[in-house]
N, C-alpha and C positions, 0 to 999 in steps of 0.2 A: 503494499500499499504506499502511496505517496503522502508524505506529511508536509504541511506548510505552516508557517508562523507569520503573523502579521502584527506589528511591523517586522520586516526582514531583519533577523539577528545579524550580528557582525560576522559571526562564523557558525555554521550549521553543518554538521556531519552526521549522516545515518550510516551506521556501521554494520548492520545486519539486515538480512531480508526477513528472517522470521522473528516473532515476538520473543523477548527475553524476560519481560516483566508484565504481570497482570495485576491490577489494583482491585482488591476485594475488601470487604469490611473486616477481614482478618488481618489486613496489613498492619505492620507495626509502624505507626507514624511518630516519628521523633522530631520535635521542634524545640529550638531554643526559646527561652522566654521572650527574647527580643523579636522573635518571629511569630508572635501570637497573631498579629493581624493576618499574616499569610496563611496560618494554620486555619483560622476561623473562616477566611474567605474560600479556602479550598474545601473544607468540610461542608459549608453551605452550598457550594457549587455541586458537590457529589450528591447531597440530599435532594436538591432542586432538580437536577438534570437526570440523575441516575437512580433516584429514590434509594440512595445508599445510606445507611446509618454510619455514624462516625466510626472509623476503624477501631477495633478493640485489641489489636496487638497480639493475636495468638497464632498467626500464620508465619510462613517463612519469608515473606516479602517485606522489605524495609523501605520506608520513604523518609528522607532526612531533609529537614529544613534548617540550614546553618547560616551563620554569618562569619565571614573572614574579612576583617577590616584591613588586611594587607592587600587585598585585591585593588588594583590601581585606579579604577574609574568609579566615581560616586554614582550610585544607583545601578551599577553594573552587577551581573550575576553570571553564574556557570551552572549549567544543568547537564547532568550525566545520567544515562540509563545503562545499567549493567545487569547481568543475571540476577534477578530477584531484588534488585536495588535501584532506586532513584535518589539522586542527591541534588538539592537545589541550594546553591551557596551564594549568598548576596554580599556585595561589598559593605552594605549597611541595611538597615531595616527596609528601606525602600527597594533596595536591590532584590532581596529575597521575595518581596511581595511582587515585583515585576516578573521574577522568575516563575512564580506560581501562575501568573496570567498566561505565560507561555505553556506551562504544564497543562493548564486547563484546555488549551486549544488542542494539544497533542492527545489528551485522553478522549476528548470529544471525537476526534477524527479516528482514533484507533479503537473506539469503543472499549476503553479501559486497558487495552493491550498495546505495548510499545516495543519496538525494536531497540537494540543498542544504538546509542547516539551520544553526541557531544554538542553542546551549544556554549559559546562564549559571546556575551552581549553586553552593551552598554549604550546609553542614549548619546545622540549627536548633539542635542541642545538641552540645556538644564531647565529651561523655562518653555513647557509644552502646554499650551492653554486652549481652552474652549470657552467662548463667551456666549452666555445665554441672556437675551433680553426678555425680562419678564414684565416690562412696563407697558409695551404696546398691547400685549395680551399676557394675562396673568397665568403662570404655571404654578401648580400647587407644590407643597413640600414633597409629596409622593412622586410627582412628575420630575422634580429636580433630582430626587434620589435615583430615578431610573437613568437620568443623564450621568450622574456620578458613577453609577455602575458601568455604564457604557464607556465613560472616560477611563476607568480602571482597565478595562479589557484592552484599550488602545494605548495603555501606558502614558496617558496624559496626566499631568500633575498639578494644574492650576485651572480652577473654575472661576472665570471672571463673570460676576453676577451684576448685570445692569439693573440697578434698583430705583432709579428715578429718571423721569423724563417728562416731556409735555403731556403725555397720555396717562400718566399714573405714577403715584409714589407707592412703593411696595414694601416698605419695611416699617415696623412700629418704633416709634421714638418717644420714650416716656417724657422727655422734657418738652416735646412739641407734638402733642397727641393729634392735633388736627391734620398734621401731614398725612397720616394714614386714614383718618376717619373722613376727611374730606377729599384730600388729594389722591386717595386710593380708588376713587370711583368716578365714573363719567357717564353722562347720558349719551349713549352711542346710537346713531341711526342704524347701525348694522344689527343692533338688537332691539329695534322697534322703539328707540329712545328711552329704554328702561335702564336703570343703573347697571353698569357693568364694571367689574373690577375685583379687588381683593388685595391682601397684603400679608406678609410674613410677620407673625407675632414674635416677640423676643424668644419664646419658648421654641417656635419653629426654627429660628436662626441657630439657637444653641444645639438643637438636634441635628440640623444639617451640617454644622461645623464638625461635631463628633462623628457623624456619618462619613463625611469627606476625610477627616483625619484617619479614620480606620482603613481607608483606601489610599492613603498617602497622597492626598489631594489637599491643596490649600485654596481657600476661597478668598478671592480679591473683590471686595464690594466696590461698586461705583456709584458715587453721588454726583450727578452731572451738574456743572455750573460753568460760567455764569449763564450760559444759554441752556436750552432744553429744560426749563425750570417752571413751565406753566402750572404743573400740578402743585408745586411748592407755593407759588404765587396765589393760586386759587384758595389754598388754606391760609396763607398769611399774606394778604394784599400789600402790606407795608414793605415787602421785599422788592417790589418793582419800582421804577422811577416815578410813576404817576401815582401809586398807591390805590388804584382803582380795582374794585372787585371784578372778577372774572371766574369762568368755570374751567374745570379740567376739559381739555380739548380732545376730540377724536380724530381731527384732521391730521394728516402726516405732513412732513416737510419741516421747514425752518420757520419759527415764529419770532416776531419782533420783540415781544415781551421778555425781558431777561432780568436777572438780578441787578439791582442798583449798586454799582461800585463806588458811589459817593457817600452813601450813608454808613456811619459806623455801626448802626443796628443790623445791617446786613452781615458784616463780619462777625458780630457777637452771635447771631443766629447760626451762621455757617460753622463757626468753631464749636458751638455747643452741640450741633448735630453730629459733626464729625468726631467729636470726642467720644460721644455715645456709640457711634459706628465702630470706632477702634476698639472699644471695650467688648462689643459683640463679636467682632471678627479678629481673632488673634493671629492672623497670618503675618502681621507686620508689613502688609502691603495694602495700599488703597488707591483707588482710581478717582480722579476728580474731573473727568470729562474734558471740557474745554474746547470742543469742536463746535463749528457752525454757530458763531456768535455774531449776529447782526448788531451793529453799534449805533443804529439811527437814534434810539431813545437816549443814549448817553450824550449824543451831540446837543440834545434839547434840554437836558436835565441839569438844573442849577447845581445840585449836590455833586454830580459827576464833574461838571466843568470847575467847580470850586476845588475839588480834590486834585484835578489836573493842574490847576494853577499852584496849589499848595505844595505838591510834590515836584513841581518844576518839570512836568512831563511835556512831551511834544504834542501828543494828540490822544484820541480815544484808543488807538491801537497800543500805545504805551501804557494807558490805564489798564487795559486787558492784561498786559504782561505783568504789571505791578500787582494786579488782583491775584493772578495765578501764583506769582512768586510768594505773596504774603500767605495765601492759603497753604502752599507747599511748605513754607518754613515753619508754620504752626504745626503741621504734621511731622515734619522731620524732627522737631524738638521732642516729639512724642515717640520717637524711634521708628517712624513708618517710612517705608520706601514708597515714593509717590510716582503714579503713573498718569498720563493724560493722553488724549488724542492729538496727533499732529494736526495743527490747523493751517491749511494751505493758504488761507486768505490772510492770516495775520503773521505767519512765519516767525514765531518767537524762537529765540536761541536760549534754551534753558540750561545748556551744559549738562552737568551731572545732577542738577537739582531735581529734575523730573525726567523720568524715562518715558519717551514718547512712543506711542503706538502709531507707526507709519502705515497708513491705509491707503493713500492716494498718490504717493510718488516717492522716489528713492530719497533717503536723507541727504541733507547738505553738510552735515558735520560728522564727526567721528564720535559723538556722544552715544551712550548706550541707547538702543532702541529695540522695539518688538516689531517684527514684520507681520502685519495683518492685511496684506494686499487685498483690496476690495474686489479686484478683478478675478482672483483665484480662491480666496479664503472667505468670502461672504457667502455662506452656504444658503441664505435665503434667496439668492438668485435662482432663477429657474435652471433646470438642466439644459435648456436650450441656450441660455446665456453663458452657463458655466458647466460644460460637460465634464465628465469624469477624467477624461484624458488631460484636459487642460489643468485641472486641479492637481493631478499627479506630476505633470511635467515640470511645474514651476520650481525654480531653484532660487532660494533666498539669499545666496552669496554672490549673486551677479552684481555688476558695477563696483566691484572691489570692496564692498562693505558687507560685514557679517553681523547679523543681529544677535542679540543675547537669547533670543527665543522667537517662537512663532505662535500665532493665535489664529484659530478658525472661529468665525463669528455666525451666530444665528440671530438676526434681527427679525422681530415678529410683527411688523405692521400688518402682514398678510398671512401670518402663521398663527392660527387660533387654537389648533388641537395637537395633541401628541402624535396622532396619526399623520398629520401634515408635517409636523416637526421631523418625525422619523424619515419620511419620504424626501425631505429636503437635506437632511444631514447625512444619511447613509446611502450608498457606500463612500460618499466623498470624504467623510471623516477618516475612513480607513486610508484613502489616498494621502490625506494631510498628515496622519500619524506616521506614514512610512518616510515622509520628508523630515518630520520633526525628531524621530528617533533614529533611523537607520543612516549609515554613513552613505554619502553621495554615490560611491562606486557600487553600492549594493542595490540601487534603485533600478528596477527593470519592469517596465510597464506590462509586457507580455506575461511575465511571471506573476505580476499582481493580478492580472485578469484571471489567470489560472487558479488563484487562491479564492476567487469570488464564491464558488459554491460552499466551500468550508466556512468562509466568512459570513455568509448569509445564515448558515446553520448556527453559527455562534451567536449572531444577533437575535435569532429566534429564542435563545435561552434567556434573554433578558425579561420579556420580549420587546423587541422594537420593530416598527415598520421600516421598510427601506425600499429604495427604488431599484427595480431589476436592471440588468445590464443594458438592455435596449433603452429603457427610460433614462438611464443615466448618461448614455452616449447616443442621443437621438440623431436621426439623419438630418440633412440640410433643411428639408421642407418642415419637418417637425420643429426643429430649433427656431425657425423663423416665426412659426405659429406661437410657440411658447414665449418667445421674446416679445412679440406683439402684445400677448396676454398680460405679461409682466408689466409692460409700460402702460397698459390700459388700467391695470390696478392702481398704479401710482397716480395717474390722472384722476381717477375717481376719488382716491384718498385725498388729493389736493382740494377737490371740490367740495368735500363735506363741509356742512355749515356749523358743526359744533366741534 
């Protein structure tokens, strides 16, 4: 039988034709205490997929989950299958967990029987992220957990959770309760004008953080500012330049109402919210948005104009940069690593202060950045606009600049259900993870296509919906139709009245 692993390991050698190991409930499972997460994940998989009780240890087969900190690569692992023995050895706790993800694929393909083999593996990028937008459409904690399970199978280690935008505020803040109570709901024409929305309670967040940590995934919360803030302004109108009351919007696109950068009360509000967010999410990383910020209201705002004069700034673009730097410095003093979207209109140069997510063009500096190229890694695009082969072929080290990590994004303006989300994300997330994890020399599109049947069976264990091979790589006519439908959805979204 042919075995495959996704993402492709650094070195993978099958050494026998016949099985030399069969996993049964009699197997002796020996795991170091530091490998408890890996052990729990493996036993849960065996119970769910094979209806197998936890191994009781009275047979002649042995399965070892070890850690050897002398292994050279963080998050790396070695997996060996010998006669009656499987050993998974990680360079650290994450390494042994990723090794178990490989073992799960092999056991599924071999129906619990494995030939002799050796795998040596380690990630190409340390930061391997998936972004889920729960603002445009709300996804429940259970839905987020299914994405976390999928991320673990793909050896992704960062969930970027987009928690605030014009169309909804999705996390409970005790110091500002109206953010969720008012900002978390909108009257959406798509739902007959009835209230639509939801938010994560603090208990939900604590549960998700623990669930992610058990899968060696860190959650990076995003509170978007100073633009994409209509939901916050609807809850607290004083945050805008005008102070006028308004409703949470369902219209997509860029909105002119943004946070007022001239009022000190805006900063007090932002700092209190971010302090609470930092307590809820212990990853030490936080995203502050910063993209698509129209500055028209600042040009007419007396408070913003006064701050420009007081700080000796040149214009509103300089005020934007000062706003972002001040928020970032507040967070840096609290030990946070700060991320933001690269803003092509304003083109700020933050150096090492803020790690920029480059989504729309190559970086102009050597500062650290995340590659989230919208043409290949925005998975909300239709398969007509972004076919599987395009997603797989992209290489992030072009133009002489290497990112510190990669990020695939699912924006949800037109993704309202888990079924639709799965169809958009898979198998393109498989293509993405092979670039994020595997060394460049090991990428092979034909081999990746040959893995798809086994990959689809793996997704069914979650379970997750996915696009079939033909849907993920449509012909030219179908691509044109899908692209037209995608643009039509955007036009309808722009024309919504609320």
